[in-house]
TORPA-386987 format. One record per residue: residue in one letter; z, x, y of N, C-alpha, C in turn; residue number from 1. Coordinates in steps of 0.1 Angstrom, whole numbers. Each point is the difference from the previous one (the first is absolute). Layout:
! TORPA-386987
ATOM type  n.pz  n.px  n.py ca.pz ca.px ca.py  c.pz  c.px  c.py seq
ATOM    a     Z     X     Y     Z     X     Y     Z     X     Y NUM
...
//
This chain:
! TORPA-386987
ATOM type  n.pz  n.px  n.py ca.pz ca.px ca.py  c.pz  c.px  c.py seq
ATOM    m  3398   384   476   -12     7    -2   -12    -9     4   1
ATOM    f   -11     6     5   -12    -7     4   -11     5   -10   2
ATOM    p    -1    -7   -11    -9     4   -10   -15     0     4   3
ATOM    e    -3    -7    11   -14    -1     4    -5    12     8   4
ATOM    i     9     9     4    -5    12     7     4    13    -8   5
ATOM    g    -9    10     2     3    13    -7    -4    11    10   6
ATOM    c     2    12    -5    -4    12     8    -3    11   -10   7
ATOM    y    -5    11     5    -3    11    -8    11    10     1   8
ATOM    g     3     7   -11    10    11     0    -8    13     2   9
ATOM    l     6     8     8    -7    13     4   -14    -3     5  10
ATOM    a     0    -9    10   -13    -4     6    -8    12     5  11
ATOM    g   -12     2    -5    -9    11     5     4    13    -7  12
ATOM    h     0    11     7     2    13    -5    15     4     0  13
ATOM    t     4     7   -10    14     5     0     1    13    -8  14
ATOM    s    10     7     3     3    12    -8    14    -1    -6  15
ATOM    s     7   -11     3    14    -2    -5     1   -13    -7  16
ATOM    p    -3    -1   -13     1   -12    -8    14    -6     0  17
ATOM    r    10     9     2    14    -5     0     3   -10    11  18
ATOM    d    -8     0    10     1   -10    11    -1   -14    -5  19
ATOM    l    -7    -1   -11    -2   -14    -6    14    -7    -3  20
ATOM    l    10     8    -4    12    -6    -4     7    -8    12  21
ATOM    d     0     7    12     5    -7    12    -9   -11     4  22
ATOM    e   -13     2    -1    -9   -11     4     2   -12    -8  23
ATOM    a     1     1   -13     2   -11    -9    13    -8     2  24
ATOM    r    10     8     3    13    -7     2     0    -7    14  25
ATOM    l    -7     6    10    -1    -7    13    -8   -12    -1  26
ATOM    a   -12     1    -7    -9   -12    -2     8   -11    -6  27
ATOM    e     8     2   -10     8   -10    -7    11    -6    10  28
ATOM    d     6     9     8    10    -5     9    -6    -8    11  29
ATOM    l   -12     3     4    -7    -8    11    -5   -14    -6  30
ATOM    g    -1    -1   -13    -5   -12    -5   -15     0    -4  31
ATOM    i    -6    12     1   -14     1    -4     0    -2   -15  32
ATOM    g   -10    -8    -5     0    -5   -13    -5    10   -11  33
ATOM    a   -10     8     4    -6     9   -10    -4    13     6  34
ATOM    l     0    10    -8    -4    14     4   -12     4    -9  35
ATOM    f   -11     3     7   -12     5    -6    -1    15     0  36
ATOM    l    -5     6   -10     0    14    -1   -14     5    -4  37
ATOM    s    -7     7    10   -13     6    -3     2    13    -7  38
ATOM    e   -10     5    -6     0    12    -8    -9    11     6  39
ATOM    r     5    12     2    -8    11     4     3    12    -9  40
ATOM    f   -10     8    -2     2    11   -10     7    12     7  41
ATOM    n    12    -2     5     7    11     6    15    -2    -3  42
ATOM    v     7    -9     8    14    -3    -2     2   -15    -1  43
ATOM    k   -10    -7    -4     1   -15     0    -4    -5   -14  44
ATOM    d     7     4   -10    -3    -6   -14     5   -14     0  45
ATOM    a    -8   -10    -4     3   -14     0    12    -3    -8  46
ATOM    g     0     5   -13    11    -3    -9    14     5     5  47
ATOM    v     0    13     5    12     6     4     5    -8    12  48
ATOM    l    -8    -3    10     4    -7    12     5   -14    -3  49
ATOM    a    -7    -7    -9     5   -14    -4    13     1    -7  50
ATOM    g     2    10    -8    13     2    -7    12     2    10  51
ATOM    a    -3     9    10    10     3    10     3   -13     8  52
ATOM    a   -10    -8     4     2   -12     7     8   -10    -8  53
ATOM    a    -3    -1   -13     8    -9    -8    14     4    -1  54
ATOM    a     3    13    -1    14     4    -2     7    -1    13  55
ATOM    a    -6     1    12     6    -1    13     3   -14     5  56
ATOM    t    -6   -10    -7     1   -14     5     4    -9   -11  57
ATOM    e     3   -13     4     4   -10   -10    -9   -12     1  58
ATOM    r    -5    -3    12    -8   -13     2   -14     2     4  59
ATOM    l    -4    12     4   -13     3     6   -11    -1   -11  60
ATOM    g   -11    -7     3   -11     0    -9    -7    14     2  61
ATOM    i    -7     5   -11    -6    13     0   -13    -1    -7  62
ATOM    a   -10     7     7   -14     0    -6    -6    13     3  63
ATOM    t    -8     5   -10    -9    11     3   -13    -7     6  64
ATOM    a    -4     6    11   -11    -6     7    -8    11     7  65
ATOM    a    -7     8    -7    -4    -2   -14     0    13    -7  66
ATOM    t     1    -1   -14    -4    11    -8   -13    -3    -7  67
ATOM    n    -6     9    -8   -13    -2    -6     2     0   -15  68
ATOM    h    -8    -8    -7     2     0   -15    -6    12    -6  69
ATOM    n    -9     7     6    -7    11    -6     7    14     1  70
ATOM    t    11     0     7     8    13     2    11     1   -10  71
ATOM    r     2   -10    -8    10     1   -11    -5    -7   -13  72
ATOM    h     4     5   -11    -3    -7   -13     6   -14     1  73
ATOM    p    -7   -10    -5     6   -14     1    14    -1    -6  74
ATOM    l     3     7   -10    13     0    -6    11     5    10  75
ATOM    v    -4    11     8     9     5     9     2    -9    12  76
ATOM    t   -11    -7     5     2    -9    11     8   -12    -5  77
ATOM    a    -3    -5   -12     8   -12    -5    15     4    -2  78
ATOM    t     3    12    -4    13     4    -1     7     2    13  79
ATOM    m    -7     5    10     5     0    14     4   -14     5  80
ATOM    a    -9    -9    -3     3   -14     5    12    -6    -7  81
ATOM    t     0     1   -13    12    -6    -7    13     6     4  82
ATOM    t     0    13     2    12     7     4     4    -5    14  83
ATOM    l    -9    -1     9     3    -5    13     4   -15     0  84
ATOM    h    -6    -8    -8     3   -14    -2    15    -2    -4  85
ATOM    r     4     8   -10    14    -1    -4    10     7     9  86
ATOM    l    -4    11     5     8     7    10     3    -8    12  87
ATOM    s   -10    -8     5     2    -7    12     5   -14    -2  88
ATOM    g     3    -4   -13     4   -14    -2   -11   -10     2  89
ATOM    g   -13     4    -2   -11   -10     2    -6     0    14  90
ATOM    r     4     9     8    -5     0    14   -13     7     2  91
ATOM    y    -6     6   -11   -11     9     2   -13    -6    -4  92
ATOM    a   -11     3     8   -14    -4    -3    -9    12     0  93
ATOM    l    -8     2   -11    -9    11    -1   -13    -3     9  94
ATOM    g    -2     8    10   -12    -2     9   -11    10    -3  95
ATOM    l   -12    -4    -2   -11     8    -3   -11    -1    10  96
ATOM    g    -7    11     3   -11     0     9   -12     8    -6  97
ATOM    r   -12    -1     6   -11     7    -5     0    15     4  98
ATOM    g     7     3    11     0    14     4   -13     4     7  99
ATOM    f    -2    13     0   -12     6     8    -9     8   -10 100
ATOM    d   -12    -4     0   -10     7    -9    -1    15     2 101
ATOM    l     0     4    12    -2    15     2    12     8    -5 102
ATOM    l    12    -6     2    12     6    -5    -1     2   -15 103
ATOM    f    -3   -11    -7    -1     0   -14   -11    10    -5 104
ATOM    d   -11     1     8   -10    10    -4     5    14     0 105
ATOM    v     8     4    10     5    13     0    11     2    -9 106
ATOM    m     7   -10    -4    11     1   -10    -5     0   -14 107
ATOM    g   -13    -3    -2    -6    -1   -13     4   -13    -8 108
ATOM    l     2   -10     8     4   -13    -6   -12   -10     1 109
ATOM    p    -1   -10    -9   -11   -10     2     3    -9    12 110
ATOM    r   -10    -3     7     1   -10    10     5   -13    -5 111
ATOM    v     7    -8     8     6   -12    -5    -9   -12     3 112
ATOM    t    -2    -8   -10    -7   -12     1     9   -13    -2 113
ATOM    g    -5   -11     4     7   -12    -2     3    -3   -15 114
ATOM    a   -11     2    -8     2    -2   -15    11     9    -5 115
ATOM    q     1    12     4    11     9    -5    13    -5     4 116
ATOM    m     2    -5    13    12    -5     4     5   -12    -7 117
ATOM    a    -9    -9    -2     3   -12    -8     4     3   -14 118
ATOM    d    -7    10    -6     3     4   -14    13     7    -1 119
ATOM    a     3     9    10    13     6     0    12   -10     2 120
ATOM    i    -2   -10     8    11   -10     2     2    -7   -13 121
ATOM    s   -11    -3    -7     2    -7   -13     7     9   -10 122
ATOM    i    -2    13     0     7     9    -9    15     0     4 123
ATOM    y     3     1    13    15     1     4     7   -13    -5 124
ATOM    r    -7   -11     2     7   -13    -3     2    -1   -16 125
ATOM    r    -9     4    -7     1     0   -15    12     9    -4 126
ATOM    l     1    12     6    11     9    -3    13    -6     4 127
ATOM    w     1    -6    12    12    -6     5     5   -12    -9 128
ATOM    h    -9    -6    -7     4   -11    -9     1     4   -15 129
ATOM    g     2    13    -2     3     5   -13   -11     2   -10 130
ATOM    e   -13     0     5   -11     2   -10    -2    15    -3 131
ATOM    a    -5     2   -12    -4    13    -4   -15    -1    -4 132
ATOM    f    -8     8     5   -15    -2    -2    -8    12     4 133
ATOM    g   -12     1    -6   -10     9     5    -9    -7    10 134
ATOM    h    -6     8     9    -7    -6    11   -13     8     3 135
ATOM    s   -11    -7     2   -12     6     5    -6    -9    10 136
ATOM    g    -1     5    12    -5    -8    11    -3     8    13 137
ATOM    p    -3    -7    11    -3     8    12    11    10     5 138
ATOM    a    12    -3    -3    11     9     4     2    12    -9 139
ATOM    g    -7     0   -12     1    12    -8     1    -4   -15 140
ATOM    e     0    11    -8     1    -1   -14    14     5    -5 141
ATOM    y     8    -9    -6    13     3    -4     3    -4   -14 142
ATOM    p     1     9   -10     1    -4   -14    12    -8    -3 143
ATOM    y    11     3     7    13    -8    -2     9     0    12 144
ATOM    l     4   -12     4     9    -1    12    11    -9    -4 145
ATOM    s    12     4     3    12    -8    -3    12     5     9 146
ATOM    q     8    -9     5    12     4     7    12    -4    -9 147
ATOM    d     3   -13    -1    11    -5    -8    -3   -14    -5 148
ATOM    r     0    -2   -13    -4   -13    -5    10   -11     5 149
ATOM    d    12     3     5     9   -10     4    -2    -3    15 150
ATOM    f    -9     7     7    -3    -3    14    -6   -14     2 151
ATOM    d     5    -7    10    -6   -12     5     2    -1    15 152
ATOM    e    -6    10     7     2     2    14   -10    -7     9 153
ATOM    d     4    -7    10    -9    -6     9     0     7    13 154
ATOM    i    -9    10     1     0     9    12   -12    -4     8 155
ATOM    p     2    -4    13   -12    -3     8    -9    12     3 156
ATOM    v   -13    -3     2    -9    10     4    -7    -4    13 157
ATOM    l     1     9    10    -6    -2    12   -13     8     1 158
ATOM    m   -10    -5     7   -13     7     2    -2     2    15 159
ATOM    m    -4    12     4    -5     2    14   -14    -4     1 160
ATOM    a    -4    -8    10   -14    -5     0    -4    -2    14 161
ATOM    i   -14     3     2    -5    -2    14   -14    -7    -1 162
ATOM    g    -9     5    -9   -13    -6    -1     0   -12    -8 163
ATOM    d   -11    -8     1    -1   -13    -8     2     2   -15 164
ATOM    n    -7    10    -5     1     2   -15    14     3    -4 165
ATOM    s     7     9     7    14     3    -3     9   -12     2 166
ATOM    l    -2    -8    10     8   -12     3    -2   -10   -12 167
ATOM    r   -12    -2    -4    -3    -9   -12     7     5   -12 168
ATOM    l    -1    13    -3     6     6   -12    15    -2     1 169
ATOM    a     6     2    11    15    -2     2     4   -14    -3 170
ATOM    g    -8    -9     5     2   -15    -2     0    -3   -15 171
ATOM    r    -9     7    -7    -1    -3   -15    11     6    -8 172
ATOM    v     5    12     4     9     7   -10    13     4     5 173
ATOM    a     3     0    14    12     5     5    10   -11     3 174
ATOM    d    13     4     1    10    -9     4     2     0    15 175
ATOM    g    -4    10     6     1     1    15   -11     9     5 176
ATOM    v    -3    -2    13   -11     8     7     6     5    13 177
ATOM    v    -2    13     2     3     6    13   -13     3     7 178
ATOM    l    -2    -6    12   -12     2     7     0    12     8 179
ATOM    h    -9     2     9    -1    13     8     4    -2    14 180
ATOM    t     5    11     6     3     0    14   -12    -3     9 181
ATOM    f     2    -5    12   -11    -2     9   -10   -10    -4 182
ATOM    l     4   -11    -7    -9   -11    -3     3   -10    11 183
ATOM    s   -11    -6     6     1   -10    10     6   -13    -7 184
ATOM    d     6    -9     8     5   -12    -5   -10    -8    -8 185
ATOM    e   -12     0     5   -11    -7    -7    -3     6   -13 186
ATOM    t    -1    13    -1    -2     7   -12    11    -2   -10 187
ATOM    l    12     0     5    12    -3    -8    -1   -14    -7 188
ATOM    a    -3   -10     8    -2   -13    -6   -11    -1   -10 189
ATOM    r   -11     7     3   -11     0   -10     4     7   -13 190
ATOM    s     7    11     2     4     8   -12    10    -8    -9 191
ATOM    v     9    -7     7     9    -9    -8    -7   -10    -8 192
ATOM    a   -10    -7     7    -8   -10    -6    -8     6   -12 193
ATOM    t    -5    12     1    -8     6   -11     9     3   -12 194
ATOM    i    12     5     3    10     2   -11     3   -13    -7 195
ATOM    r     4   -10     7     4   -12    -6   -11    -7    -7 196
ATOM    r   -12     0     5   -12    -6    -7    -2     8   -13 197
ATOM    a     1    13     0    -3     8   -12    11    -4   -11 198
ATOM    a    12    -1     5    11    -4   -10    -3   -13    -6 199
ATOM    e    -4   -10     8    -2   -13    -5   -12     0   -10 200
ATOM    d   -11     8     4   -11     1    -9     4     6   -14 201
ATOM    a    10     8     0     5     7   -12    10    -9    -8 202
ATOM    g     2   -12     5     9    -9    -7    15     2     4 203
ATOM    r     2     7    11    14     3     4     4    -9    11 204
ATOM    d    13    -2     2     5    -7    12    -2     9    12 205
ATOM    p    -9    -4    10    -2     9    11    12     3     8 206
ATOM    a    10    -8     0    13     2     7     8    10    -7 207
ATOM    s    -3     4   -12     8     9    -8    -2    15     4 208
ATOM    v   -10     2     8    -3    14     4     6     2    14 209
ATOM    r     9    10     1     6     2    13    -8    10     8 210
ATOM    v    -4    -4    12    -9     7     9     8     6    11 211
ATOM    w     0    14     2     6     7    10   -10     4    11 212
ATOM    s     2    -5    12    -8     6    11     7    13     4 213
ATOM    v    -8    10     5     6    13     4    -3     1    15 214
ATOM    l    10    -1     8    -1    -1    14     5    12     7 215
ATOM    a    -8     8     6     4    12     8     9    -5    11 216
ATOM    t    13     4     0    10    -5     9     6    11     9 217
ATOM    v    -3    -1    13     3    11     9     7    -6    12 218
ATOM    d    13    -1    -1     9    -5    10     0     9    13 219
ATOM    d     0    -7    12     1     8    12    12     9     1 220
ATOM    a    10    -2    -8    12     8     0    -3    14    -6 221
ATOM    i   -10     2    -7    -4    12    -6    -6     9    11 222
ATOM    a     3    13     0    -6     9    10   -15     0     0 223
ATOM    e    -6     3    12   -14    -1     2    -8     8   -10 224
ATOM    e     4    13    -2    -8     8    -9     0    -6   -14 225
ATOM    a    12    -5    -5     1    -6   -13    -9   -12    -1 226
ATOM    r     0    -8    11    -8   -12     0   -14     3    -1 227
ATOM    l    -5    10     7   -14     4    -1    -3     5   -14 228
ATOM    r     9     7    -6    -3     6   -13    -1   -11   -11 229
ATOM    k    10   -10     2     1   -11   -10   -11   -10     1 230
ATOM    l    -6    -2    12   -10   -10     2   -14     7     1 231
ATOM    v    -3     7    11   -13     6     1    -2    11   -10 232
ATOM    g    10     8    -3    -2    11   -10    -2    -5   -14 233
ATOM    r     7   -11    -3    -1    -5   -14   -14    -7    -2 234
ATOM    l    -4    -8    10   -13    -7    -1   -11    11    -1 235
ATOM    a     0    10     9   -10    10     0     0     8   -13 236
ATOM    t    11     2    -6     1     7   -13    -7    -8   -11 237
ATOM    y     2   -13     0    -7    -9    -9   -15     1     2 238
ATOM    l    -4     0    12   -14     0     3    -6    13    -4 239
ATOM    q     7    11     1    -4    13    -5    -3     0   -15 240
ATOM    g     8    -7    -7     0     1   -15    -9   -11    -6 241
ATOM    y     1   -12     4    -8   -11    -7    -3   -11    10 242
ATOM    g    -5     4    12    -3    -9    11    -9   -11    -4 243
ATOM    e   -10     2    -8   -10   -11    -3     7   -11    -7 244
ATOM    v    10     3    -9     6   -10    -8     8   -10    10 245
ATOM    l     8     7     9     8    -8     9    -8    -8    10 246
ATOM    v   -11     7     5    -8    -7    10    -8   -12    -6 247
ATOM    r    -5     2   -12    -7   -11    -6     9   -11    -4 248
ATOM    a    12     3    -4    10   -11    -4     3    -9    12 249
ATOM    n     0     7    12     4    -8    12   -13    -6     7 250
ATOM    g   -12     4    -5   -11    -5     7    -2     7    14 251
ATOM    w     6    12     1    -2     7    13   -13     7     0 252
ATOM    s    -4     6    12   -13     6     1     0    14    -6 253
ATOM    l   -10     2    -8    -2    14    -6    -5    10    11 254
ATOM    d    -6    -6    10    -4     9    12    12     6     6 255
ATOM    d    11    -8     2    12     5     6     6    11    -9 256
ATOM    l    -1    -2   -13     5    10    -9    -8    13     1 257
ATOM    t   -13    -1     2    -9    12     2     4     7    12 258
ATOM    r     2    -8    11     4     6    13    14     8    -2 259
ATOM    f     9    -6    -7    13     7    -3    -3    13    -7 260
ATOM    r    -8     0   -10    -2    12    -8    -8    10     7 261
ATOM    e    -8    -4     9    -9    10     7     7     5    13 262
ATOM    h    11    -5     3     7     4    12     4    15    -1 263
ATOM    p    -1     8    10     3    14    -1    14     3    -4 264
ATOM    l     9    -9     3    14     2    -4     2    -1   -15 265
ATOM    v    -8    -9    -6     1    -4   -14    -8    10    -9 266
ATOM    q   -12     4     4    -8     8    -8     7    14    -2 267
ATOM    g     2     3   -13     6    13    -3    15     1     2 268
ATOM    y     6   -12     2    15     0     3     7     6   -12 269
ATOM    p    10     9     1     5     8   -11    10    -7    -8 270
ATOM    g     3   -13     1    10    -6    -8     0   -15     3 271
ATOM    a    11    -6    -5     2   -15     3     6    -2    13 272
ATOM    f    -5   -10     8     4    -2    13    15    -5     0 273
ATOM    d     4    -7   -10    14    -4     0    10    11    -3 274
ATOM    a    -5    11    -4     9    12    -4     0    10    11 275
ATOM    i   -12     3     6     0    11    10    -6    -4    13 276
ATOM    g    -3   -12     2    -6    -4    13    10     2    11 277
ATOM    t    -4     5    12     8     2    11     0   -13     9 278
ATOM    v     9    -1     9     0   -12     9   -13    -1     8 279
ATOM    d    -5    11     5   -13     0     7   -11    -5    -9 280
ATOM    e    -1     6   -12   -11    -4    -9     1   -15    -4 281
ATOM    l    12    -5    -3     1   -14    -4    -2    -9    12 282
ATOM    t     4     4    12    -3    -8    11   -15    -1     3 283
ATOM    r    -7    11    -2   -15     0     1    -6   -10   -10 284
ATOM    l     5     1   -12    -6    -9   -10     2   -15     4 285
ATOM    r    12    -3     5     3   -14     4    -8    -4    11 286
ATOM    e    -2     9    10    -7    -4    13   -15     1    -1 287
ATOM    e    -5     9    -8   -14     3     0    -8    -4   -12 288
ATOM    v     7    -1   -12    -7    -1   -12     3   -13    -8 289
ATOM    l    12    -3    -3     4   -11    -8    -1   -13     7 290
ATOM    p    -7   -10    -5    -1   -13     6    14    -7     1 291
ATOM    a     4    -6    11    13    -6     1     3   -10   -10 292
ATOM    a   -11    -8    -4     2   -10   -11     4     6   -13 293
ATOM    w    -4    12    -3     4     6   -12    15     3     0 294
ATOM    l     5     6    11    14     3     1     9   -12     1 295
ATOM    a    -6   -12     4     8   -12     2     3    -6   -14 296
ATOM    a    -5     5   -11     3    -5   -13    13     6    -4 297
ATOM    s    11    -3     7    13     7    -2    11    -8     7 298
ATOM    a    12     5     0    11    -6     8     5    10    10 299
ATOM    t    -1    -3    12     4     9    11     7    -7    11 300
ATOM    g     6     7     9     8    -6    11    15    -1    -3 301
ATOM    s     6   -10     5    15    -1    -2     3    -4   -14 302
ATOM    a    12     1    -4     4    -4   -14    -3   -14    -2 303
ATOM    e     2    -9    10    -3   -14    -1   -15    -3    -2 304
ATOM    q    -8     8     7   -15    -1    -2    -4     4   -14 305
ATOM    c     6    11    -5    -3     4   -14     5   -10   -10 306
ATOM    a    11    -7     3     5   -10    -9   -10   -12    -1 307
ATOM    r    -6    -3    12   -10   -11     0   -12     4    -8 308
ATOM    r    -4    12     0   -11     5    -7     2    -1   -15 309
ATOM    v    13     2    -4     3    -2   -14    -2   -15    -4 310
ATOM    r     4    -9     9    -3   -14    -2   -14    -3    -2 311
ATOM    d    -9     7     8   -14    -2    -1    -5     3   -14 312
ATOM    q     5    10    -6    -5     4   -13     4   -11   -11 313
ATOM    l    11    -5     1     4   -11    -9    -9   -13     3 314
ATOM    d    -2    -2    13    -9   -12     3   -14     2    -5 315
ATOM    a    -4    13    -1   -14     2    -6     0     0   -15 316
ATOM    g    11    -3    -6     0    -2   -15     7    10    -8 317
ATOM    a     5    12     6     7     9    -8    14    -6    -4 318
ATOM    d     5     5   -11    14    -4    -4    10     9     6 319
ATOM    s    -3    12     3     9    10     4    -7    10     9 320
ATOM    v     8     9     7    -6     9    10     7    14    -1 321
ATOM    v    -8    10    -3     5    14     1    -1     4    14 322
ATOM    l    11     4     7     0     6    13    -3    15    -1 323
ATOM    h   -12     3     3    -6    13    -5     1    11    11 324
ATOM    g     3    12    -5    -1    12     9    12     3     8 325
ATOM    a    11    -7    -2    12     2     7    12     2   -10 326
ATOM    t    10     8     3    11     1    -8    10   -12     2 327
ATOM    p     9    -2   -10     9   -11     2     8     1    14 328
ATOM    a     4    12     4     7     1    13    -9    -5    11 329
ATOM    e   -13     4    -1    -9    -5    11    -3   -15     0 330
ATOM    l     2    -6   -12    -2   -14    -1    12    -9     3 331
ATOM    a    11     6     3    13    -8     1    -2   -11    10 332
ATOM    g    -6     3    12    -1   -10    10    -9   -11    -4 333
ATOM    v   -11     3    -7   -10   -10    -5     7    -9   -10 334
ATOM    v     8     6    -9     6    -8   -10    11   -10     6 335
ATOM    r     7     5    10     9    -9     7    -7   -11     7 336
ATOM    a   -11     3     6    -8   -11     7    -6   -10   -11 337
ATOM    w    -4     6   -11    -6    -9   -11    11    -9    -5 338
ATOM    a    12     4    -1    11    -8    -5     2   -12     8 339
ATOM    q    -3     0    13     2   -11     9   -11   -11    -1 340
ATOM    v   -11     4    -6   -12   -10     0    -5    -3   -14 341
ATOM    r     5     7   -10    -5    -3   -14     4   -13    -5 342
ATOM    d    -8    -5    -9     3   -13    -7    10     3   -12 343
ATOM    p    11    -7     0    10     3   -11    -6    -3   -14 344
ATOM    a   -10    -8     0    -6    -3   -13    -6    12    -7 345
ATOM    l    -2    11     8    -5    12    -6    10     7    -9 346
ATOM    d    13    -4     1    10     5    -9    -3    -2   -15 347
ATOM    a    -9   -10    -3    -3    -3   -14    -8    11    -6 348
ATOM    l    -6     9     7    -8    11    -6    10     9    -7 349
ATOM    p    -4     5   -12     8    10    -7     0    13     6 350
ATOM    a    10     9    -3     1    13     5   -12     9    -6 351
ATOM    n    -4    -2   -12   -10     8    -6   -13    -3     8 352
ATOM    p    -7    10     6   -12    -2     8   -12    -5    -8 353
ATOM    g     1     0   -13   -12    -5    -8     2   -14    -5 354
ATOM    r    10    -7     4     3   -13    -5     0   -10    12 355
ATOM    v    -4   -12    -3     1   -11    10    11   -10    -3 356
ATOM    r     5     0   -12    10    -9    -4    11     7    -7 357
ATOM    r    12    -5     3    12     6    -6     1    -3   -15 358
//
C-alpha cells in the first residue's frame, strides 16, 4: 500500500452508488492508500458510502471529504464516526467542510462559520472520550449529550480548507487538512506553511497535522472527452460556483475571472460544465477563456509525467496527495509509475488519512 496517495470514490456525478464497492476494492488492490468520499444530497450519503468502503476493504484508509456539521445533530455525527471507526478497524477519519452558503440558505440551515466548526469538533471529541454534558456554544444549544461513558475513541478529524482563515483554523484544531484542487505549487507551499504556523502558535506540534494536496490527475490514457471534462470542465465548474475564493487563494487575476464569467458561453449556462459540457464547449473554454496557467495547476500528460507532479506536491510540503477527478481504474497507470519513483520512507505513514504517525 502507498499511504501517501489517495483518490475519491465515485468521483464527480453518479447515479449508481453501488459502483463504489468495486472502486474501493480496486483502489486497495492497486495500492492506493486512502479513499475520500464527498457528499451530495442525492445518492452520496457520506456515512453510508464510508460504511460500504469499510466493509469492502481491509487496508484502505477512508475519509469523508467532506460532510458538514450543520446537516446532522452532533450526536448523530459523533455516532456515525464511532461506528465507522470501529467498523473499519481504525481506518476512518471524519472530514468536515464549510459547504455552500446559498445551498444552506435554501435548505433553511444556518451558514457555517469557523467558530461553529471548531465548537462542533470539540463536542465530537468530548463524546468520543466518554463525556456526558450539556453544551451552549456557536454550534448550538444542547441540554444533554452523551454516547457511552466507556468510550475512549481517538478518531481523527480532517478539515477542508482553502482561504487563510480556514487554513489557520485547521492548523489550530484539526488532525489533518485536505486542500483544494487547482492550487499552484507556490500556493500549496504557502498553505502548508500557514497551517503549520497556526498549529505551532496553538501549542501543537506542526508536524502532527497531516496535509493532503488535492491534485487533478488526468492521464493521457483517458479518452479526450473525459480528459476535457475532468480538467477544463471541473475547473470551470469551480469558477462558476466560488471562483473568487480559488482565484484569490492562488493570487490569480480577478480580471481573468470576470472575462470567464462574462463570456457568452458561460453566461446563463444551464448547469455545471463538468456534468453537461460538450467537447466543443469545453474546447472553447480551454482555447478562448481559461488561462493556461490556471489549467497547469494539475497533473497531465503521460503516467510518468503525472507521477512526477505527485513528487512536486510532496516537495512543496504536503504529506500526502489525493489524485483527484479520476476513478481507480483510470489511475492504474499513474499508480504503477509512482511505484517506480516513490521514496520507501513514505511507508511510515499510517493508513488512516487523518494521522501522521502509526
